[in-house]
C-alpha positions in Angstrom: 105.4 169.6 98.3 106.1 166.8 95.5 107.6 170.0 93.2 109.9 171.2 96.2 111.3 167.5 97.0 112.0 167.4 92.9 113.9 170.4 93.0 115.8 169.6 96.2 116.9 166.1 94.8 117.8 168.2 91.2 120.0 170.5 93.1 121.6 168.1 95.1 122.6 165.7 92.2 124.0 169.1 90.5 125.9 169.8 93.7 127.3 166.3 94.0 128.3 166.3 90.0 130.1 169.9 90.7 131.9 168.0 93.7 132.7 165.0 92.2 134.3 167.3 89.2 135.8 169.7 91.2 137.6 166.6 93.2 138.5 164.6 89.9 140.3 168.1 88.5 142.0 168.4 92.0 143.5 164.4 91.9 144.4 165.5 88.7 146.8 168.6 89.8 147.8 166.0 92.6 148.8 163.4 90.3 150.5 165.6 88.1 152.6 167.2 91.4 153.5 163.9 92.4 155.1 163.6 88.8 157.5 166.7 89.5 160.8 166.6 90.8 160.4 166.5 94.8 161.2 170.1 95.6 159.9 172.1 98.8 157.8 174.0 96.4 156.0 170.6 95.2 155.5 169.8 98.8 153.7 172.6 100.1 151.5 172.7 96.4 150.8 169.0 97.5 149.8 169.9 101.2 147.6 172.6 100.0 145.8 170.1 97.6 145.1 168.2 100.6 143.7 171.1 102.5 141.7 172.1 99.6 140.2 168.2 99.2 139.4 168.4 103.2 137.4 171.5 102.5 135.4 170.7 99.6 134.6 167.3 101.7 133.4 169.0 104.6 131.7 172.0 102.8 133.6 174.8 104.6 133.3 177.5 102.0 135.8 179.9 103.6 138.4 177.1 103.7 137.8 176.2 100.1 138.3 179.5 99.1 141.3 180.1 101.0 142.9 176.6 99.9 141.7 176.9 96.4 143.2 180.9 96.4 146.8 179.7 97.9 147.0 176.6 95.6 145.9 178.7 92.4 148.3 181.5 93.2 150.9 179.1 94.1 151.2 177.3 91.0 149.8 179.8 88.5 151.8 183.0 89.5 154.8 184.1 87.1 158.0 182.7 88.2 156.9 179.3 89.7 159.3 176.3 88.7 155.8 173.9 87.8 155.6 172.3 84.5 153.1 172.8 81.8 151.4 169.8 83.0 151.0 171.2 86.3 149.8 174.3 84.7 147.5 172.9 82.7 145.7 170.3 85.2 145.6 173.4 87.6 143.8 175.9 85.1 141.5 172.8 84.2 140.7 172.7 88.1 140.1 176.7 88.3 137.7 176.0 85.5 136.0 173.3 87.5 135.8 175.3 90.8 134.2 178.2 88.6 131.7 175.6 87.1 130.7 174.6 90.3 130.3 177.8 91.9 133.1 177.4 94.5 134.7 180.3 95.7 138.3 180.8 94.7 
């Protein structure tokens, strides 16, 4: 039983670290968006950041997948008006999601 407990604690700590890394990357996206000129496109992306944060905090896999996909698509698609700072932060968020094994 002790072996299982140690495994469970290790997995829990890894999951907490992954979650913290994703939330930190999401906050970076949010802060770069807040420094953009306030347009409807920026407002929608900020709203999607909020949805993604709620899904992460609630461990809601389907909500997380949908919110992450939508945010990544909004920012990283061709022809969007976001600055390079937002694109870089969003690519870092995508990498954090992948590293954590979160669907997107």
